[in-house]
Structure formats: structure tokens, C-alpha cells
C-alpha positions as CSV (number, residue, x, y, z in Angstrom):
1,M,96.7,112.6,109.0
2,L,96.8,112.9,105.2
3,C,93.0,113.4,104.9
4,T,93.0,116.0,107.6
5,S,96.0,117.9,106.1
6,V,94.4,117.8,102.7
7,Y,91.1,119.2,103.9
8,Q,92.9,122.0,105.8
9,I,95.1,123.0,102.9
10,T,92.2,122.8,100.3
11,N,90.2,125.2,102.6
12,T,92.6,127.9,101.3
13,F,91.9,127.2,97.6
14,P,89.9,129.7,95.7
15,K,86.2,129.4,96.3
16,S,85.7,129.2,92.5
17,E,87.5,125.8,92.6
18,L,85.2,124.3,95.2
19,Y,83.5,122.0,92.6
20,S,86.5,121.3,90.5
21,I,90.0,120.6,91.8
22,T,89.2,121.0,95.5
23,N,86.4,118.5,95.2
24,Q,88.6,116.1,93.1
25,I,91.5,116.2,95.6
26,R,89.2,115.6,98.5
27,R,87.4,112.7,96.8
28,S,90.8,111.1,96.0
29,V,92.2,111.4,99.5
30,V,89.0,110.1,101.1
31,S,88.8,107.2,98.7
32,I,92.1,105.8,100.0
33,P,91.0,104.9,103.6
34,S,87.4,104.3,102.4
35,N,88.5,101.6,100.0
36,I,90.8,100.0,102.5
37,A,88.0,99.9,105.1
38,E,85.4,98.5,102.6
39,G,87.8,95.9,101.2
40,Q,88.7,94.7,104.7
41,V,85.2,93.5,105.4
42,R,85.1,91.5,102.2
43,G,86.8,88.3,101.3
44,H,90.5,88.0,100.5
45,N,90.3,88.5,96.7
46,E,88.0,91.5,97.0
47,F,90.2,93.0,99.7
48,I,93.2,92.9,97.3
49,Q,91.1,94.6,94.6
50,F,90.0,97.3,96.9
51,L,93.6,97.9,98.0
52,R,94.4,98.4,94.3
53,V,91.6,100.9,93.9
54,A,93.0,102.7,97.0
55,Y,96.4,102.7,95.4
56,G,94.9,104.2,92.2
57,S,93.3,106.9,94.2
58,G,96.7,107.7,95.7
59,A,98.1,108.1,92.1
60,E,95.2,110.4,91.3
61,L,95.9,112.5,94.4
62,E,99.5,112.8,93.5
63,T,98.6,114.1,90.1
64,Q,96.0,116.5,91.5
65,L,98.4,117.9,94.1
66,L,101.0,118.5,91.3
67,I,98.4,120.4,89.3
68,A,97.5,122.4,92.4
69,L,101.2,123.3,92.9
70,N,101.6,124.3,89.3
71,V,98.6,126.7,89.4
72,Q,99.9,128.0,92.7
73,F,96.9,126.9,94.8
74,I,99.3,125.1,97.2
75,S,102.8,126.1,98.4
76,K,105.8,124.0,97.6
77,K,106.2,123.4,101.4
78,D,102.7,122.1,101.8
79,Y,103.0,120.1,98.5
80,E,106.2,118.4,99.8
81,Q,104.6,117.6,103.2
82,L,101.6,116.0,101.6
83,I,103.6,114.1,99.1
84,L,105.8,112.6,101.9
85,L,102.6,111.4,103.7
86,L,101.2,110.1,100.5
87,D,104.4,108.3,99.5
88,E,104.4,106.5,102.9
89,I,100.8,105.4,102.4
90,M,101.5,104.2,98.8
91,R,104.6,102.2,100.0
92,M,102.5,100.5,102.7
93,L,99.7,99.8,100.3
94,N,102.1,98.3,97.8
95,K,103.7,96.1,100.4
96,L,100.4,94.9,101.7
97,I,99.2,94.1,98.2
98,S,102.4,92.2,97.5
99,S,102.2,90.3,100.7
100,L,98.6,89.3,100.1
101,T,99.1,88.2,96.5
102,I,102.2,86.1,97.1
103,H,101.2,82.6,98.3
């Protein structure tokens, strides 16, 4: 849902931004599930590391969305909706990381 929403919203960004903030936002949002998937097929310790990378990508995305809001590429309503989705994912990742590191 988050990836799809981000792609739909970034389609409205100026074409001049295709290779800058649009690309960065899309790479960050795709990195989250991609790292979870890749880490899942690896061993336990690598999985945790990939989850941390996914979490870092979420932090990048949060910053990039704020920049997009500040330069008025994204509406406040769209920003808030994306941040709510991202916050839910970040909380789930944090909880999963914590549960896997506590033994």
C-alpha cells in the first residue's frame, strides 16, 4: 500500500525532478520491502541486519517526504497519509527487530 501510494503521488511531481527527489523517494520506499524480503531468506543474524537497513530506508523516506512537502511537491493531506502508513511500518519493523534480538 505504501509503495503504491508513493508511486501514484510522485507521478504528480515535476518532470524535472524525475532523476532527483522523485527517484530518491521511490528508491527509499522500494528498499523497505525489498530488504525485508532479502533478509528473510538469509540466516537469523543477517535477517536482523536487513531489517535495520529497511528501518533506515524508512527514516530516509520520512525525510524525503518532508522535503517534498516543504517545496510543495506534495499536499499536506497526502503527506500526512503517507506518514501514517510509514509510521505503522516503522513501528512493526522496530517491534520485529526487538523481538528477534531479545533472547
